[in-house]
TIZA-945910 format. One record per residue: residue in one letter; x, y, z of N, C-alpha, C in turn. Coordinates in nm, 2 decimals, padded with zeros to 4 digits. Layout:
<nodes>
{residuo A	n.east X	n.north Y	n.up Z	ca.east X	ca.north Y	ca.up Z	c.east X	c.north Y	c.up Z}
...
</nodes>
This chain:
<nodes>
{residuo M	n.east -05.10	n.north -07.17	n.up -00.97	ca.east -04.97	ca.north -07.13	ca.up -00.98	c.east -04.96	c.north -06.99	c.up -00.92}
{residuo K	n.east -04.86	n.north -06.98	n.up -00.85	ca.east -04.83	ca.north -06.86	ca.up -00.78	c.east -04.71	c.north -06.79	c.up -00.84}
{residuo Y	n.east -04.73	n.north -06.67	n.up -00.87	ca.east -04.62	ca.north -06.60	ca.up -00.92	c.east -04.55	c.north -06.52	c.up -00.80}
{residuo H	n.east -04.43	n.north -06.53	n.up -00.80	ca.east -04.36	ca.north -06.46	ca.up -00.70	c.east -04.30	c.north -06.33	c.up -00.76}
{residuo H	n.east -04.34	n.north -06.23	n.up -00.72	ca.east -04.30	ca.north -06.10	ca.up -00.78	c.east -04.21	c.north -06.03	c.up -00.67}
{residuo S	n.east -04.08	n.north -06.02	n.up -00.71	ca.east -04.00	ca.north -05.96	ca.up -00.61	c.east -03.98	c.north -05.81	c.up -00.65}
{residuo Q	n.east -03.99	n.north -05.73	n.up -00.55	ca.east -03.97	ca.north -05.59	ca.up -00.57	c.east -03.83	c.north -05.55	c.up -00.53}
{residuo Q	n.east -03.76	n.north -05.51	n.up -00.62	ca.east -03.62	ca.north -05.46	ca.up -00.59	c.east -03.62	c.north -05.31	c.up -00.61}
{residuo H	n.east -03.58	n.north -05.25	n.up -00.51	ca.east -03.58	ca.north -05.10	ca.up -00.51	c.east -03.44	c.north -05.06	c.up -00.56}
{residuo D	n.east -03.44	n.north -04.97	n.up -00.65	ca.east -03.32	ca.north -04.91	ca.up -00.70	c.east -03.28	c.north -04.79	c.up -00.60}
{residuo R	n.east -03.16	n.north -04.81	n.up -00.55	ca.east -03.12	ca.north -04.70	ca.up -00.46	c.east -03.04	c.north -04.60	c.up -00.54}
{residuo V	n.east -03.08	n.north -04.47	n.up -00.52	ca.east -03.01	ca.north -04.36	ca.up -00.58	c.east -02.92	c.north -04.30	c.up -00.47}
{residuo S	n.east -02.80	n.north -04.29	n.up -00.50	ca.east -02.70	ca.north -04.24	ca.up -00.41	c.east -02.70	c.north -04.09	c.up -00.42}
{residuo A	n.east -02.72	n.north -04.02	n.up -00.31	ca.east -02.71	ca.north -03.88	ca.up -00.31	c.east -02.58	c.north -03.83	c.up -00.24}
{residuo A	n.east -02.49	n.north -03.91	n.up -00.21	ca.east -02.37	ca.north -03.87	ca.up -00.15	c.east -02.25	c.north -03.88	c.up -00.25}
{residuo F	n.east -02.14	n.north -03.82	n.up -00.21	ca.east -02.02	ca.north -03.83	ca.up -00.29	c.east -01.93	c.north -03.94	c.up -00.24}
{residuo S	n.east -01.86	n.north -04.00	n.up -00.33	ca.east -01.77	ca.north -04.10	ca.up -00.28	c.east -01.64	c.north -04.03	c.up -00.23}
{residuo L	n.east -01.56	n.north -04.11	n.up -00.16	ca.east -01.44	ca.north -04.06	ca.up -00.10	c.east -01.34	c.north -04.01	c.up -00.21}
{residuo V	n.east -01.34	n.north -04.08	n.up -00.32	ca.east -01.25	ca.north -04.05	ca.up -00.43	c.east -01.29	c.north -03.91	c.up -00.48}
{residuo E	n.east -01.42	n.north -03.89	n.up -00.50	ca.east -01.46	ca.north -03.76	ca.up -00.55	c.east -01.43	c.north -03.64	c.up -00.46}
{residuo L	n.east -01.45	n.north -03.67	n.up -00.33	ca.east -01.41	ca.north -03.56	ca.up -00.23	c.east -01.26	c.north -03.53	c.up -00.23}
{residuo V	n.east -01.18	n.north -03.63	n.up -00.23	ca.east -01.04	ca.north -03.61	ca.up -00.24	c.east -01.00	c.north -03.54	c.up -00.36}
{residuo A	n.east -01.06	n.north -03.57	n.up -00.48	ca.east -01.03	ca.north -03.50	ca.up -00.60	c.east -01.06	c.north -03.35	c.up -00.59}
{residuo V	n.east -01.18	n.north -03.32	n.up -00.54	ca.east -01.22	ca.north -03.18	ca.up -00.52	c.east -01.12	c.north -03.11	c.up -00.43}
{residuo I	n.east -01.08	n.north -03.17	n.up -00.32	ca.east -00.99	ca.north -03.10	ca.up -00.22	c.east -00.86	c.north -03.08	c.up -00.29}
{residuo V	n.east -00.81	n.north -03.17	n.up -00.37	ca.east -00.68	ca.north -03.16	ca.up -00.44	c.east -00.69	c.north -03.04	c.up -00.54}
{residuo I	n.east -00.80	n.north -03.03	n.up -00.61	ca.east -00.82	ca.north -02.92	ca.up -00.71	c.east -00.82	c.north -02.79	c.up -00.64}
{residuo M	n.east -00.90	n.north -02.78	n.up -00.53	ca.east -00.91	ca.north -02.66	ca.up -00.45	c.east -00.77	c.north -02.62	c.up -00.40}
{residuo G	n.east -00.69	n.north -02.71	n.up -00.35	ca.east -00.56	ca.north -02.69	ca.up -00.30	c.east -00.47	c.north -02.63	c.up -00.41}
{residuo L	n.east -00.48	n.north -02.69	n.up -00.53	ca.east -00.40	ca.north -02.63	ca.up -00.64	c.east -00.44	c.north -02.49	c.up -00.68}
{residuo L	n.east -00.57	n.north -02.47	n.up -00.68	ca.east -00.62	ca.north -02.33	ca.up -00.71	c.east -00.57	c.north -02.23	c.up -00.60}
{residuo A	n.east -00.57	n.north -02.27	n.up -00.48	ca.east -00.53	ca.north -02.19	ca.up -00.37	c.east -00.38	c.north -02.16	c.up -00.38}
{residuo A	n.east -00.30	n.north -02.26	n.up -00.42	ca.east -00.16	ca.north -02.24	ca.up -00.43	c.east -00.12	c.north -02.14	c.up -00.54}
{residuo V	n.east -00.21	n.north -02.13	n.up -00.64	ca.east -00.19	ca.north -02.03	ca.up -00.75	c.east -00.24	c.north -01.89	c.up -00.70}
{residuo A	n.east -00.36	n.north -01.89	n.up -00.64	ca.east -00.43	ca.north -01.77	ca.up -00.61	c.east -00.37	c.north -01.69	c.up -00.49}
{residuo V	n.east -00.32	n.north -01.76	n.up -00.39	ca.east -00.27	ca.north -01.69	ca.up -00.27	c.east -00.15	c.north -01.60	c.up -00.30}
{residuo P	n.east -00.05	n.north -01.65	n.up -00.37	ca.east 00.06	ca.north -01.56	ca.up -00.40	c.east 00.02	c.north -01.44	c.up -00.49}
{residuo R	n.east -00.07	n.north -01.46	n.up -00.58	ca.east -00.12	ca.north -01.35	ca.up -00.66	c.east -00.19	c.north -01.25	c.up -00.58}
{residuo Y	n.east -00.27	n.north -01.30	n.up -00.49	ca.east -00.34	ca.north -01.21	ca.up -00.40	c.east -00.25	c.north -01.13	c.up -00.31}
{residuo A	n.east -00.15	n.north -01.19	n.up -00.26	ca.east -00.05	ca.north -01.12	ca.up -00.17	c.east 00.03	c.north -01.02	c.up -00.25}
{residuo A	n.east 00.06	n.north -01.05	n.up -00.37	ca.east 00.13	ca.north -00.95	ca.up -00.46	c.east 00.04	c.north -00.83	c.up -00.49}
{residuo A	n.east -00.09	n.north -00.86	n.up -00.52	ca.east -00.18	ca.north -00.75	ca.up -00.55	c.east -00.20	c.north -00.67	c.up -00.42}
{residuo A	n.east -00.21	n.north -00.73	n.up -00.31	ca.east -00.23	ca.north -00.65	ca.up -00.18	c.east -00.10	c.north -00.56	c.up -00.16}
{residuo N	n.east 00.02	n.north -00.62	n.up -00.18	ca.east 00.14	ca.north -00.53	ca.up -00.17	c.east 00.14	c.north -00.42	c.up -00.26}
{residuo R	n.east 00.10	n.north -00.44	n.up -00.39	ca.east 00.09	ca.north -00.33	ca.up -00.49	c.east -00.01	c.north -00.22	c.up -00.44}
{residuo Y	n.east -00.12	n.north -00.27	n.up -00.39	ca.east -00.23	ca.north -00.18	ca.up -00.35	c.east -00.17	c.north -00.09	c.up -00.23}
{residuo H	n.east -00.11	n.north -00.15	n.up -00.13	ca.east -00.06	ca.north -00.07	ca.up -00.02	c.east 00.05	c.north 00.03	c.up -00.06}
{residuo L	n.east 00.14	n.north -00.02	n.up -00.15	ca.east 00.25	ca.north 00.07	ca.up -00.19	c.east 00.19	c.north 00.18	c.up -00.28}
{residuo S	n.east 00.10	n.north 00.15	n.up -00.36	ca.east 00.04	ca.north 00.26	ca.up -00.45	c.east -00.03	c.north 00.36	c.up -00.36}
{residuo F	n.east -00.11	n.north 00.31	n.up -00.26	ca.east -00.18	ca.north 00.40	ca.up -00.17	c.east -00.08	c.north 00.49	c.up -00.10}
{residuo A	n.east 00.02	n.north 00.43	n.up -00.04	ca.east 00.12	ca.north 00.51	ca.up 00.03	c.east 00.20	c.north 00.61	c.up -00.05}
{residuo T	n.east 00.24	n.north 00.57	n.up -00.17	ca.east 00.31	ca.north 00.66	ca.up -00.26	c.east 00.22	c.north 00.78	c.up -00.30}
{residuo Q	n.east 00.09	n.north 00.75	n.up -00.33	ca.east 00.00	ca.north 00.86	ca.up -00.36	c.east -00.02	c.north 00.96	c.up -00.24}
{residuo R	n.east -00.01	n.north 00.91	n.up -00.12	ca.east -00.03	ca.north 00.99	ca.up 00.00	c.east 00.10	c.north 01.08	c.up 00.01}
{residuo I	n.east 00.22	n.north 01.02	n.up -00.01	ca.east 00.34	ca.north 01.10	ca.up 00.00	c.east 00.34	c.north 01.21	c.up -00.11}
{residuo A	n.east 00.30	n.north 01.17	n.up -00.23	ca.east 00.30	ca.north 01.26	ca.up -00.35	c.east 00.20	c.north 01.38	c.up -00.32}
{residuo A	n.east 00.09	n.north 01.34	n.up -00.27	ca.east -00.01	ca.north 01.45	ca.up -00.24	c.east 00.04	c.north 01.54	c.up -00.13}
{residuo D	n.east 00.11	n.north 01.49	n.up -00.03	ca.east 00.16	ca.north 01.58	ca.up 00.08	c.east 00.28	c.north 01.66	c.up 00.03}
{residuo L	n.east 00.36	n.north 01.61	n.up -00.06	ca.east 00.47	ca.north 01.69	ca.up -00.12	c.east 00.40	c.north 01.81	c.up -00.20}
{residuo E	n.east 00.30	n.north 01.78	n.up -00.28	ca.east 00.23	ca.north 01.88	ca.up -00.35	c.east 00.16	c.north 01.98	c.up -00.26}
{residuo L	n.east 00.11	n.north 01.93	n.up -00.15	ca.east 00.05	ca.north 02.02	ca.up -00.05	c.east 00.15	c.north 02.12	c.up 00.01}
{residuo A	n.east 00.27	n.north 02.06	n.up 00.05	ca.east 00.38	ca.north 02.14	ca.up 00.10	c.east 00.42	c.north 02.25	c.up 00.00}
{residuo R	n.east 00.43	n.north 02.21	n.up -00.12	ca.east 00.47	ca.north 02.30	ca.up -00.23	c.east 00.37	c.north 02.41	c.up -00.24}
{residuo S	n.east 00.24	n.north 02.38	n.up -00.25	ca.east 00.14	ca.north 02.47	ca.up -00.26	c.east 00.13	c.north 02.57	c.up -00.14}
{residuo R	n.east 00.15	n.north 02.51	n.up -00.02	ca.east 00.15	ca.north 02.60	ca.up 00.10	c.east 00.27	c.north 02.70	c.up 00.10}
{residuo A	n.east 00.38	n.north 02.65	n.up 00.05	ca.east 00.50	ca.north 02.74	ca.up 00.04	c.east 00.47	c.north 02.86	c.up -00.05}
{residuo I	n.east 00.41	n.north 02.83	n.up -00.17	ca.east 00.37	ca.north 02.93	ca.up -00.26	c.east 00.27	c.north 03.03	c.up -00.20}
{residuo Q	n.east 00.17	n.north 02.97	n.up -00.14	ca.east 00.06	ca.north 03.05	ca.up -00.09	c.east 00.10	c.north 03.14	c.up 00.02}
{residuo S	n.east 00.19	n.north 03.09	n.up 00.11	ca.east 00.24	ca.north 03.17	ca.up 00.22	c.east 00.37	c.north 03.25	c.up 00.20}
{residuo S	n.east 00.43	n.north 03.22	n.up 00.09	ca.east 00.56	ca.north 03.28	ca.up 00.05	c.east 00.66	c.north 03.25	c.up 00.16}
{residuo T	n.east 00.66	n.north 03.14	n.up 00.22	ca.east 00.75	ca.north 03.10	ca.up 00.32	c.east 00.80	c.north 02.96	c.up 00.29}
{residuo T	n.east 00.91	n.north 02.92	n.up 00.35	ca.east 00.97	ca.north 02.79	ca.up 00.33	c.east 00.88	c.north 02.69	c.up 00.41}
{residuo T	n.east 00.86	n.north 02.58	n.up 00.34	ca.east 00.78	ca.north 02.47	ca.up 00.40	c.east 00.86	c.north 02.34	c.up 00.38}
{residuo S	n.east 00.85	n.north 02.25	n.up 00.48	ca.east 00.93	ca.north 02.13	ca.up 00.47	c.east 00.85	c.north 02.00	c.up 00.51}
{residuo I	n.east 00.90	n.north 01.89	n.up 00.47	ca.east 00.85	ca.north 01.76	ca.up 00.51	c.east 00.98	c.north 01.68	c.up 00.55}
{residuo K	n.east 00.98	n.north 01.64	n.up 00.68	ca.east 01.09	ca.north 01.56	ca.up 00.73	c.east 01.06	c.north 01.41	c.up 00.73}
{residuo F	n.east 01.13	n.north 01.33	n.up 00.66	ca.east 01.11	ca.north 01.19	ca.up 00.66	c.east 01.20	c.north 01.12	c.up 00.76}
{residuo D	n.east 01.15	n.north 01.02	n.up 00.83	ca.east 01.23	ca.north 00.94	ca.up 00.93	c.east 01.22	c.north 00.79	c.up 00.90}
{residuo P	n.east 01.32	n.north 00.74	n.up 00.83	ca.east 01.31	ca.north 00.59	ca.up 00.79	c.east 01.32	c.north 00.50	c.up 00.92}
{residuo L	n.east 01.37	n.north 00.55	n.up 01.03	ca.east 01.38	ca.north 00.46	ca.up 01.15	c.east 01.25	c.north 00.44	c.up 01.21}
{residuo T	n.east 01.16	n.north 00.54	n.up 01.21	ca.east 01.03	ca.north 00.52	ca.up 01.26	c.east 00.92	c.north 00.51	c.up 01.16}
{residuo H	n.east 00.96	n.north 00.51	n.up 01.03	ca.east 00.87	ca.north 00.50	ca.up 00.92	c.east 00.76	c.north 00.60	c.up 00.92}
{residuo T	n.east 00.80	n.north 00.72	n.up 00.96	ca.east 00.71	ca.north 00.84	ca.up 00.96	c.east 00.76	c.north 00.95	c.up 00.88}
{residuo Y	n.east 00.67	n.north 01.05	n.up 00.85	ca.east 00.72	ca.north 01.18	ca.up 00.81	c.east 00.63	c.north 01.29	c.up 00.87}
{residuo T	n.east 00.69	n.north 01.40	n.up 00.88	ca.east 00.63	ca.north 01.51	ca.up 00.96	c.east 00.62	c.north 01.63	c.up 00.87}
{residuo L	n.east 00.50	n.north 01.69	n.up 00.86	ca.east 00.47	ca.north 01.81	ca.up 00.79	c.east 00.46	c.north 01.92	c.up 00.90}
{residuo T	n.east 00.55	n.north 02.02	n.up 00.89	ca.east 00.55	ca.north 02.13	ca.up 00.99	c.east 00.47	c.north 02.24	c.up 00.93}
{residuo G	n.east 00.39	n.north 02.30	n.up 01.02	ca.east 00.30	ca.north 02.41	ca.up 00.98	c.east 00.17	c.north 02.37	c.up 00.93}
{residuo F	n.east 00.13	n.north 02.25	n.up 00.95	ca.east 00.00	ca.north 02.19	ca.up 00.91	c.east -00.07	c.north 02.14	c.up 01.03}
{residuo T	n.east -00.19	n.north 02.19	n.up 01.04	ca.east -00.28	ca.north 02.14	ca.up 01.15	c.east -00.36	c.north 02.02	c.up 01.11}
{residuo T	n.east -00.40	n.north 01.94	n.up 01.20	ca.east -00.49	ca.north 01.83	ca.up 01.17	c.east -00.62	c.north 01.84	c.up 01.24}
{residuo V	n.east -00.72	n.north 01.78	n.up 01.20	ca.east -00.85	ca.north 01.79	ca.up 01.26	c.east -00.85	c.north 01.72	c.up 01.40}
{residuo D	n.east -00.78	n.north 01.61	n.up 01.41	ca.east -00.79	ca.north 01.53	ca.up 01.53	c.east -00.68	c.north 01.57	c.up 01.63}
{residuo R	n.east -00.59	n.north 01.65	n.up 01.60	ca.east -00.48	ca.north 01.68	ca.up 01.69	c.east -00.44	c.north 01.83	c.up 01.69}
{residuo A	n.east -00.44	n.north 01.89	n.up 01.81	ca.east -00.40	ca.north 02.03	ca.up 01.81	c.east -00.25	c.north 02.04	c.up 01.79}
{residuo G	n.east -00.21	n.north 02.15	n.up 01.75	ca.east -00.07	ca.north 02.17	ca.up 01.73	c.east -00.04	c.north 02.22	c.up 01.59}
{residuo N	n.east 00.09	n.north 02.22	n.up 01.56	ca.east 00.13	ca.north 02.28	ca.up 01.43	c.east 00.20	c.north 02.18	c.up 01.34}
{residuo T	n.east 00.20	n.north 02.05	n.up 01.38	ca.east 00.26	ca.north 01.95	ca.up 01.29	c.east 00.16	c.north 01.83	c.up 01.26}
{residuo R	n.east 00.19	n.north 01.77	n.up 01.15	ca.east 00.11	ca.north 01.65	ca.up 01.11	c.east 00.21	c.north 01.54	c.up 01.09}
{residuo V	n.east 00.19	n.north 01.43	n.up 01.16	ca.east 00.28	ca.north 01.31	ca.up 01.15	c.east 00.21	c.north 01.20	c.up 01.08}
{residuo V	n.east 00.27	n.north 01.14	n.up 00.98	ca.east 00.20	ca.north 01.03	ca.up 00.91	c.east 00.29	c.north 00.91	c.up 00.93}
{residuo N	n.east 00.23	n.north 00.80	n.up 00.98	ca.east 00.31	ca.north 00.68	ca.up 01.00	c.east 00.28	c.north 00.58	c.up 00.89}
{residuo M	n.east 00.38	n.north 00.56	n.up 00.81	ca.east 00.36	ca.north 00.47	ca.up 00.69	c.east 00.35	c.north 00.32	c.up 00.74}
{residuo A	n.east 00.39	n.north 00.29	n.up 00.86	ca.east 00.38	ca.north 00.15	ca.up 00.91	c.east 00.24	c.north 00.11	c.up 00.96}
{residuo D	n.east 00.16	n.north 00.21	n.up 00.98	ca.east 00.03	ca.north 00.19	ca.up 01.04	c.east -00.07	c.north 00.17	c.up 00.92}
{residuo D	n.east -00.19	n.north 00.12	n.up 00.96	ca.east -00.30	ca.north 00.11	ca.up 00.86	c.east -00.34	c.north 00.26	c.up 00.82}
{residuo P	n.east -00.38	n.north 00.28	n.up 00.71	ca.east -00.41	ca.north 00.19	ca.up 00.60	c.east -00.29	c.north 00.17	c.up 00.51}
{residuo Y	n.east -00.17	n.north 00.22	n.up 00.54	ca.east -00.06	ca.north 00.21	ca.up 00.45	c.east 00.02	c.north 00.08	c.up 00.47}
{residuo D	n.east 00.06	n.north 00.05	n.up 00.59	ca.east 00.13	ca.north -00.08	ca.up 00.62	c.east 00.25	c.north -00.11	c.up 00.53}
{residuo V	n.east 00.33	n.north -00.01	n.up 00.52	ca.east 00.45	ca.north -00.02	ca.up 00.43	c.east 00.57	c.north 00.03	c.up 00.51}
{residuo T	n.east 00.69	n.north -00.01	n.up 00.47	ca.east 00.82	ca.north 00.04	ca.up 00.53	c.east 00.87	c.north 00.16	c.up 00.45}
{residuo L	n.east 00.89	n.north 00.27	n.up 00.53	ca.east 00.96	ca.north 00.38	ca.up 00.47	c.east 01.11	c.north 00.35	c.up 00.47}
{residuo H	n.east 01.16	n.north 00.29	n.up 00.36	ca.east 01.29	ca.north 00.24	ca.up 00.35	c.east 01.40	c.north 00.34	c.up 00.35}
{residuo S	n.east 01.38	n.north 00.45	n.up 00.27	ca.east 01.48	ca.north 00.55	ca.up 00.26	c.east 01.42	c.north 00.68	c.up 00.21}
{residuo A	n.east 01.49	n.north 00.79	n.up 00.24	ca.east 01.46	ca.north 00.92	ca.up 00.18	c.east 01.59	c.north 01.00	c.up 00.16}
{residuo N	n.east 01.60	n.north 01.06	n.up 00.05	ca.east 01.73	ca.north 01.13	ca.up 00.02	c.east 01.70	c.north 01.25	c.up -00.06}
{residuo F	n.east 01.72	n.north 01.37	n.up 00.00	ca.east 01.71	ca.north 01.50	ca.up -00.06	c.east 01.85	c.north 01.57	c.up -00.04}
{residuo D	n.east 01.94	n.north 01.54	n.up -00.13	ca.east 02.07	ca.north 01.60	ca.up -00.13	c.east 02.14	c.north 01.56	c.up 00.00}
{residuo G	n.east 02.13	n.north 01.44	n.up 00.04	ca.east 02.20	ca.north 01.39	ca.up 00.16	c.east 02.12	c.north 01.41	c.up 00.29}
{residuo T	n.east 02.00	n.north 01.46	n.up 00.28	ca.east 01.92	ca.north 01.48	ca.up 00.41	c.east 01.79	c.north 01.41	c.up 00.39}
{residuo F	n.east 01.71	n.north 01.40	n.up 00.50	ca.east 01.58	ca.north 01.34	ca.up 00.50	c.east 01.47	c.north 01.45	c.up 00.48}
{residuo V	n.east 01.51	n.north 01.57	n.up 00.45	ca.east 01.41	ca.north 01.68	ca.up 00.45	c.east 01.39	c.north 01.73	c.up 00.30}
{residuo A	n.east 01.26	n.north 01.73	n.up 00.26	ca.east 01.22	ca.north 01.79	ca.up 00.14	c.east 01.17	c.north 01.93	c.up 00.17}
{residuo E	n.east 01.23	n.north 02.03	n.up 00.12	ca.east 01.20	ca.north 02.17	ca.up 00.15	c.east 01.17	c.north 02.25	c.up 00.03}
{residuo F	n.east 01.07	n.north 02.33	n.up 00.04	ca.east 01.02	ca.north 02.42	ca.up -00.07	c.east 01.04	c.north 02.56	c.up -00.03}
{residuo D	n.east 01.10	n.north 02.65	n.up -00.11	ca.east 01.11	ca.north 02.79	ca.up -00.08	c.east 00.98	c.north 02.86	c.up -00.11}
{residuo G	n.east 00.97	n.north 02.99	n.up -00.08	ca.east 00.85	ca.north 03.06	ca.up -00.10	c.east 00.79	c.north 03.07	c.up -00.24}
{residuo F	n.east 00.87	n.north 03.02	n.up -00.34	ca.east 00.82	ca.north 03.02	ca.up -00.47	c.east 00.78	c.north 02.88	c.up -00.51}
{residuo G	n.east 00.79	n.north 02.78	n.up -00.42	ca.east 00.75	ca.north 02.64	ca.up -00.45	c.east 00.86	c.north 02.56	c.up -00.51}
{residuo K	n.east 00.98	n.north 02.62	n.up -00.51	ca.east 01.09	ca.north 02.54	ca.up -00.57	c.east 01.16	c.north 02.46	c.up -00.46}
{residuo P	n.east 01.18	n.north 02.33	n.up -00.49	ca.east 01.25	ca.north 02.25	ca.up -00.38	c.east 01.40	c.north 02.30	c.up -00.37}
{residuo T	n.east 01.45	n.north 02.29	n.up -00.25	ca.east 01.59	ca.north 02.33	ca.up -00.23	c.east 01.68	c.north 02.22	c.up -00.30}
{residuo S	n.east 01.63	n.north 02.10	n.up -00.31	ca.east 01.70	ca.north 01.99	ca.up -00.38	c.east 01.60	c.north 01.88	c.up -00.43}
{residuo A	n.east 01.64	n.north 01.82	n.up -00.53	ca.east 01.56	ca.north 01.71	ca.up -00.58	c.east 01.59	c.north 01.59	c.up -00.49}
{residuo G	n.east 01.50	n.north 01.49	n.up -00.50	ca.east 01.53	ca.north 01.37	ca.up -00.42	c.east 01.42	c.north 01.27	c.up -00.44}
{residuo S	n.east 01.42	n.north 01.17	n.up -00.35	ca.east 01.32	ca.north 01.06	ca.up -00.36	c.east 01.30	c.north 00.99	c.up -00.23}
{residuo V	n.east 01.19	n.north 00.92	n.up -00.22	ca.east 01.15	ca.north 00.85	ca.up -00.10	c.east 01.12	c.north 00.70	c.up -00.16}
{residuo V	n.east 01.17	n.north 00.60	n.up -00.09	ca.east 01.15	ca.north 00.47	ca.up -00.13	c.east 01.07	c.north 00.39	c.up -00.02}
{residuo L	n.east 00.96	n.north 00.33	n.up -00.07	ca.east 00.88	ca.north 00.25	ca.up 00.02	c.east 00.89	c.north 00.10	c.up -00.02}
{residuo V	n.east 00.88	n.north 00.01	n.up 00.08	ca.east 00.89	ca.north -00.13	ca.up 00.05	c.east 00.78	c.north -00.21	c.up 00.12}
{residuo R	n.east 00.74	n.north -00.31	n.up 00.06	ca.east 00.64	ca.north -00.40	ca.up 00.12	c.east 00.65	c.north -00.53	c.up 00.04}
{residuo G	n.east 00.67	n.north -00.64	n.up 00.11	ca.east 00.67	ca.north -00.78	ca.up 00.05	c.east 00.77	c.north -00.79	c.up -00.06}
{residuo G	n.east 00.89	n.north -00.73	n.up -00.05	ca.east 00.99	ca.north -00.74	ca.up -00.15	c.east 00.97	c.north -00.65	c.up -00.27}
{residuo Q	n.east 00.86	n.north -00.58	n.up -00.27	ca.east 00.84	ca.north -00.48	ca.up -00.38	c.east 00.88	c.north -00.34	c.up -00.33}
{residuo R	n.east 00.93	n.north -00.26	n.up -00.43	ca.east 00.98	ca.north -00.13	ca.up -00.39	c.east 00.91	c.north -00.03	c.up -00.49}
{residuo Y	n.east 00.86	n.north 00.08	n.up -00.43	ca.east 00.80	ca.north 00.19	ca.up -00.50	c.east 00.88	c.north 00.32	c.up -00.46}
{residuo Q	n.east 00.89	n.north 00.41	n.up -00.56	ca.east 00.97	ca.north 00.53	ca.up -00.53	c.east 00.89	c.north 00.65	c.up -00.57}
{residuo V	n.east 00.89	n.north 00.75	n.up -00.48	ca.east 00.83	ca.north 00.88	ca.up -00.51	c.east 00.95	c.north 00.97	c.up -00.54}
{residuo S	n.east 00.95	n.north 01.04	n.up -00.65	ca.east 01.06	ca.north 01.13	ca.up -00.69	c.east 01.01	c.north 01.27	c.up -00.69}
{residuo L	n.east 01.10	n.north 01.36	n.up -00.64	ca.east 01.08	ca.north 01.50	ca.up -00.65	c.east 01.18	c.north 01.56	c.up -00.74}
{residuo A	n.east 01.14	n.north 01.62	n.up -00.85	ca.east 01.24	ca.north 01.68	ca.up -00.94	c.east 01.28	c.north 01.82	c.up -00.90}
{residuo A	n.east 01.39	n.north 01.87	n.up -00.95	ca.east 01.44	ca.north 02.01	ca.up -00.92	c.east 01.34	c.north 02.12	c.up -00.95}
{residuo N	n.east 01.24	n.north 02.09	n.up -01.04	ca.east 01.14	ca.north 02.19	ca.up -01.08	c.east 01.02	c.north 02.18	c.up -00.99}
{residuo G	n.east 01.02	n.north 02.08	n.up -00.90	ca.east 00.90	ca.north 02.07	ca.up -00.80	c.east 00.80	c.north 01.96	c.up -00.85}
{residuo Q	n.east 00.82	n.north 01.90	n.up -00.96	ca.east 00.73	ca.north 01.80	ca.up -01.01	c.east 00.75	c.north 01.67	c.up -00.93}
{residuo V	n.east 00.64	n.north 01.61	n.up -00.89	ca.east 00.64	ca.north 01.49	ca.up -00.81	c.east 00.59	c.north 01.38	c.up -00.90}
{residuo T	n.east 00.67	n.north 01.27	n.up -00.91	ca.east 00.63	ca.north 01.15	ca.up -00.99	c.east 00.62	c.north 01.03	c.up -00.90}
{residuo V	n.east 00.53	n.north 00.94	n.up -00.94	ca.east 00.51	ca.north 00.81	ca.up -00.87	c.east 00.50	c.north 00.71	c.up -00.98}
{residuo P	n.east 00.52	n.north 00.58	n.up -00.94	ca.east 00.51	ca.north 00.47	ca.up -01.04	c.east 00.37	c.north 00.45	c.up -01.09}
</nodes>
C-alpha cells in the first residue's frame, strides 16, 4: 500500500488588499482635510504675531531714540506699499539715514492694511518720548487682523 502524502503549502500574504489601501487613503484624506486649515490658521497667526512684535519694537525704539537724543523721531507707515520707514536710523546692510521695513516680504509676509495717527500715517515722538498723537496700525493675513496700538502716554500694545 502506498500512501499518498500531499504537501500543501500555506501561503502567507504579505501584501495589502485593495480595500485596505483605499481605507487608509480615505482616512489620510480626512485627517488632511482637518489638519490643513488648522495649519494655515496657525501660520497666519505666527506671521501676524511676528510682524506686530516687529512694529511694536520699532515704535519703542523710536520713542527711546527721541528721549535719548531729545529730538523728534518718527515712523512713517505706507499702506500702499506695505512698508514703514524709520528716519534717523542706520542699518548694517544699507548706508544712509533711513530704515525701510517691508511687511509684505519674508519673514513677515503680511499686509499693512492701515495706519492712523490722528489722520496721518506718521507716528511721531517728541524729545520727551511722548507721541504727538495716539494711533494704531492694522495688519492682515488670511482673513485675520492684528492691531498694534500706540497710546497717548507712549505705551505700545499688541494682541
